[in-house]
C-alpha positions in Angstrom: 36.4 92.4 97.0 40.1 90.7 96.9 43.2 92.9 97.1 44.9 92.1 93.7 41.2 93.0 92.1 41.6 96.0 94.0 44.6 97.0 93.1 44.1 96.3 89.6 40.7 98.8 89.7 42.5 101.1 91.2 45.2 101.1 88.5 42.3 101.1 85.5 40.6 104.6 87.2 44.1 105.9 87.2 45.9 105.0 84.0 45.1 107.9 80.6 43.2 105.8 78.1 46.4 106.9 75.4 48.7 106.0 77.6 50.9 103.3 76.0 50.9 101.0 79.1 47.2 101.6 78.9 46.0 98.5 76.6 48.7 95.9 79.1 46.5 97.3 82.4 43.3 96.1 81.2 44.4 93.1 79.8 46.0 91.9 83.6 42.8 92.9 84.7 40.9 90.5 82.3 43.8 87.8 83.0 42.3 88.1 86.4 39.1 87.0 85.4 40.5 84.4 83.5 42.9 82.8 86.0 40.0 82.5 88.2 36.8 82.3 87.0 34.3 81.2 90.2 35.9 84.7 91.6 34.1 86.9 88.5 31.6 88.4 90.8 30.2 92.0 89.9 32.6 93.8 91.5 35.1 93.0 88.6 32.5 94.7 86.5 33.7 98.0 88.0 36.4 98.3 86.0 34.2 98.8 82.9 33.8 102.3 82.0 37.4 102.8 82.6 38.6 100.0 80.1 35.5 100.6 78.0 37.4 104.3 77.0 41.1 102.3 76.6 39.9 100.1 74.1 38.1 102.8 72.3 40.7 104.6 72.2 43.3 102.7 70.7 40.3 101.6 68.6 41.1 97.2 69.9 37.6 95.8 68.6 38.3 92.6 69.8 39.8 93.9 73.0 36.6 95.4 73.8 34.7 92.3 72.7 36.8 90.7 75.6 35.5 93.5 78.1 32.4 93.0 77.3 32.1 89.8 77.7 33.6 89.2 80.8 31.5 91.8 82.4 28.6 90.3 81.4 29.5 87.1 82.9 30.4 89.2 85.7 27.2 90.9 86.8 25.3 88.4 85.9 26.5 86.0 88.4 24.3 87.5 91.6 21.1 87.0 92.0 19.1 88.6 92.7 21.2 91.0 91.4 21.8 95.2 93.2 20.4 97.9 91.5 24.0 98.8 90.6 24.4 96.1 89.1 21.9 95.8 86.5 23.3 99.6 85.7 26.4 97.9 85.2 24.6 95.6 83.0 23.0 98.4 80.5 26.4 100.3 79.6 27.7 97.2 78.9 25.4 96.1 76.6 24.7 99.9 74.7 28.7 100.9 75.6 30.5 98.1 75.1 28.3 94.9 73.0 26.6 97.4 70.9 29.7 99.1 70.2 32.0 96.3 68.4 28.8 95.4 67.2 28.1 98.5 65.1 31.9 97.8 63.8 31.4 94.5 63.3 28.7 95.3 61.0 26.2 93.4 63.1 23.8 96.0 62.8 20.1 94.1 63.6 22.7 92.6 66.4 24.1 95.7 67.6 20.2 97.1 67.9 19.1 94.3 70.1 22.1 93.9 72.5 21.2 98.4 72.1 17.4 98.2 73.0 18.1 95.3 76.1 20.0 98.1 77.5 17.8 100.7 77.3 15.2 98.3 78.9 16.8 97.6 82.0 18.1 101.3 82.8 14.5 102.5 81.7 13.5 99.4 84.5 15.6 101.5 86.8 15.6 104.9 86.6 19.1 104.9 85.1 18.1 108.1 82.5 21.4 109.1 81.3 22.0 106.0 80.7 18.6 105.5 78.9 19.6 108.6 76.9 22.8 107.4 76.2 21.2 104.3 75.2 18.5 106.4 73.2 21.2 108.1 71.0 22.9 105.1 70.3 19.8 103.3 68.9 18.7 106.5 66.4 22.3 106.0 65.0 22.0 102.1 64.9 18.6 102.6 62.6 20.1 105.4 61.0 22.8 103.2 59.4 20.7 99.9 58.6 18.4 101.9 56.7 21.4 104.2 54.8 23.5 100.4 53.9 20.8 97.9 54.0 18.8 97.0 51.6 14.8 97.3 52.5 12.2 99.5 50.3 11.9 102.5 50.1 9.3 102.8 52.8 11.1 100.4 55.1 13.6 102.4 55.4 11.9 105.4 54.9 10.2 103.9 58.0 13.6 103.1 60.1 14.7 107.1 59.4 12.0 108.1 61.3 12.1 105.8 64.4 15.8 107.3 63.9 15.0 110.8 64.2 11.8 109.7 67.5 14.8 108.2 68.8 16.9 111.5 68.7 14.9 114.0 70.1 13.6 111.6 72.3 17.3 111.8 74.3 18.0 114.8 73.5 15.1 115.9 75.6 16.3 113.6 78.4 19.4 115.4 78.0 18.6 118.6 78.7 16.2 117.4 81.8 19.6 115.5 82.8 22.3 117.8 82.8 20.6 122.0 81.5 20.2 123.8 78.4 24.3 123.5 77.7 24.2 120.5 77.3 26.5 118.6 74.9 25.3 114.9 75.5 22.2 116.9 73.2 24.4 119.0 71.0 25.8 115.2 69.8 22.6 114.0 69.2 21.4 116.9 66.9 24.5 116.6 65.7 22.9 112.6 65.2 19.3 113.8 64.2 21.1 116.5 61.4 22.3 113.1 59.7 19.3 111.1 59.7 18.1 114.3 57.6 20.9 113.8 55.3 20.5 110.7 54.4 17.1 111.1 53.9 17.6 113.5 51.9 19.1 111.1 49.8 16.4 109.0 49.0 14.0 111.1 48.6 15.0 115.2 48.5 12.3 117.4 50.1 12.7 119.7 53.1 15.1 117.4 54.9 17.8 119.4 53.8 17.0 122.1 55.2 16.4 120.0 58.8 19.9 118.5 58.8 21.5 121.9 58.1 18.6 123.5 61.4 20.4 121.0 63.5 24.1 121.5 62.6 23.7 125.0 63.4 22.3 123.8 66.8 24.7 120.8 67.0 27.8 123.9 66.6 26.0 126.0 69.1 26.5 122.4 71.9 29.3 120.3 70.8 32.7 122.2 72.1 35.1 122.4 69.5 37.3 120.9 70.7 39.6 117.2 69.6 36.7 115.1 71.0 34.6 112.4 68.0 31.4 114.3 68.4 33.1 117.8 67.7 34.4 116.2 64.3 31.2 113.8 63.3 29.7 117.3 63.5 32.7 118.6 61.1 32.1 116.0 58.7 28.0 116.4 58.7 28.6 120.4 58.0 31.7 119.4 55.1 28.5 116.9 53.2 26.1 119.3 54.2 27.9 122.2 52.1 28.1 119.2 49.4 24.5 118.6 49.0 24.0 122.2 49.4 26.1 121.9 45.7 28.9 124.0 46.9 31.8 121.6 46.7 34.7 123.9 46.8 33.3 124.6 50.8 32.4 121.5 51.4 36.7 120.5 50.3 37.9 123.3 52.2 36.1 121.8 55.7 37.3 118.6 55.3 40.7 119.2 54.3 41.8 121.5 56.9 40.1 118.2 59.3 42.6 115.6 57.5 45.3 118.2 58.2 44.9 119.2 61.5 44.3 115.5 62.6 46.8 114.3 60.9 49.2 117.0 62.4 48.4 115.3 66.1 50.9 113.4 67.8 48.2 110.9 69.4 47.1 108.8 67.8 44.5 111.3 65.6 45.8 110.6 62.6 44.8 107.1 62.2 41.7 107.4 63.9 38.5 106.7 62.5 37.5 110.0 62.5 40.4 110.6 59.9 39.3 107.2 57.7 35.7 109.5 57.6 37.0 112.2 56.3 39.4 110.9 54.0 36.3 108.9 52.4 34.2 112.5 52.8 36.9 113.6 50.5 37.2 110.8 48.4 33.5 111.4 47.4 33.9 115.2 47.2 36.7 114.6 44.4 35.1 111.9 42.5 32.0 113.3 42.1 33.3 116.9 41.4 36.2 116.5 40.0 35.5 113.4 37.8 38.7 113.4 36.2 41.6 114.8 37.7 39.8 113.7 40.8 39.9 110.4 40.2 43.8 109.5 41.7 43.9 111.9 44.6 39.9 109.9 45.2 41.9 106.4 45.3 44.8 107.0 46.7 42.5 109.0 50.4 40.3 105.8 49.7 43.7 103.4 49.6 44.8 106.0 53.2 41.2 105.2 55.1 40.7 101.0 54.0 44.6 100.8 55.9 43.2 102.4 58.6 40.1 100.6 59.2 42.1 98.2 58.6 44.8 98.3 61.4 41.1 98.6 63.5 40.1 95.6 62.2 36.9 97.0 61.3 36.4 94.7 58.2 33.2 95.7 56.6 34.5 99.1 56.3 38.2 99.2 55.1 36.4 96.2 52.1 33.9 99.0 51.6 36.9 101.0 51.1 38.2 99.0 48.7 34.8 98.4 46.5 34.4 102.4 46.2 38.4 102.1 44.3 36.0 100.1 42.0 34.2 101.9 41.4 36.1 104.8 40.6 38.6 102.7 38.4 37.0 98.9 37.7 41.1 98.8 36.9 42.1 97.7 40.1 40.9 94.3 39.6 43.5 92.1 39.4 42.6 89.7 36.7 39.4 90.7 34.9 38.9 93.9 33.6 35.1 94.9 34.1 33.1 97.7 33.1 30.8 99.7 35.5 27.5 98.5 34.3 28.9 94.3 35.4 30.1 96.6 38.9 26.5 97.6 39.5 25.0 94.5 37.6 27.1 93.0 41.3 26.2 95.6 43.6 22.7 94.8 42.7 22.7 90.9 43.5 24.6 91.5 46.6 24.6 93.6 49.0 26.9 92.4 51.3 30.2 94.1 50.1 32.8 91.5 51.8 30.3 88.8 49.5 31.3 91.0 46.6 34.9 91.4 46.7 35.2 87.4 47.0 32.8 87.0 44.3 35.5 89.1 42.5 38.9 86.9 43.5 36.3 84.1 42.2 35.9 85.4 38.8 40.3 85.9 38.9 40.2 82.5 39.3 38.1 81.7 37.1 39.5 83.7 34.0 43.6 82.6 35.6 42.2 78.9 35.0 41.3 79.8 31.4 43.6 80.2 27.8 44.3 82.9 28.4 43.7 84.6 24.4 39.8 83.7 25.9 40.3 86.8 28.6 40.0 89.4 26.5 36.9 88.0 24.6 35.2 86.1 26.9 31.0 86.8 27.0 29.6 89.2 30.3 30.1 88.0 33.8 27.3 86.5 35.3 27.0 86.2 38.7 24.9 84.1 40.5 27.3 80.9 40.1 30.1 83.1 41.2 27.9 84.5 43.9 27.3 81.3 44.8 30.8 80.0 45.8 31.2 83.8 47.3 28.9 83.7 49.4 29.5 79.9 51.4 33.1 81.0 51.6 32.3 84.4 53.7 30.5 81.8 55.7 33.3 79.8 56.0 35.3 82.6 56.9 
């Protein structure tokens, strides 16, 4: 290992992820790889665990992609590869590629990269990495079931797989870390969310399971400012909403947003705040259909801005779409009623394509005689979506 690389790794290890110069330190480390690609050996990837934390603290998706790409090249460069090099590759696939691809809404690709990381970890008996990867797989299976236009029986299969993976990971964490494992607590929290999604698809005993999982998670996850803790708090609010206790749910979310918004460590512009704002918008829109529309739209606008700043384009688009559902007048030119928006949603699962379709419709109407706009026939989305899908591929 060169003296230059040793110094760069030392700086990465010493810098606090939230410090102002943390991202600059990662850029310096990445520049080493860019300046001399031939010297990019597995030792370079020793910096991944530190760079990963910095990129996640900054919410910088592009930085995480660059870190992941450089580290995968580095760890795959030697033959034969040592156990520690394979262990690093597994971690980069799970914590780097999987994390980045999930947040750019490439869920199947995220699943495949994470699964490969788990397989590598199993092959070298890296049990903690394997357990963490299975936890991530459980989350991804739920996200795919929740957001896809797949048949209900396929959704059920995905949700069952999610539960199995999370329970498997939980047992592993208990075996590795003991009976007070916070990671096991996060598995309970994620499993609770899977049961809640299952309750929304086909109500049965799923809500009882969600409640039980949240209770166990509360016992194990420390009440600190961690992402896992606030994920659990939002889950508890959503469970209260499912139990028809909107006032309790709203109080939990109000307190969460107030607490995080008052912090000066970046929490006020974090992914967690955006999720809490979306949760509050759901409560207001559902339980206060008149007085709650305006504040719900404002919450969704704030969440959209946060996701856009974090470059999480798909989630920002989902916030925009939810605003349109609450108030179709937000559409720039064309007044659309709820039925037309529902037709568009049924015809196109990708929310980004839906928003492009609305832009296409606006352009069509703007090019017509303005006197005809108020008397237009119902929208035929088929040709509009064809153009929107092509534009989305080009973009």
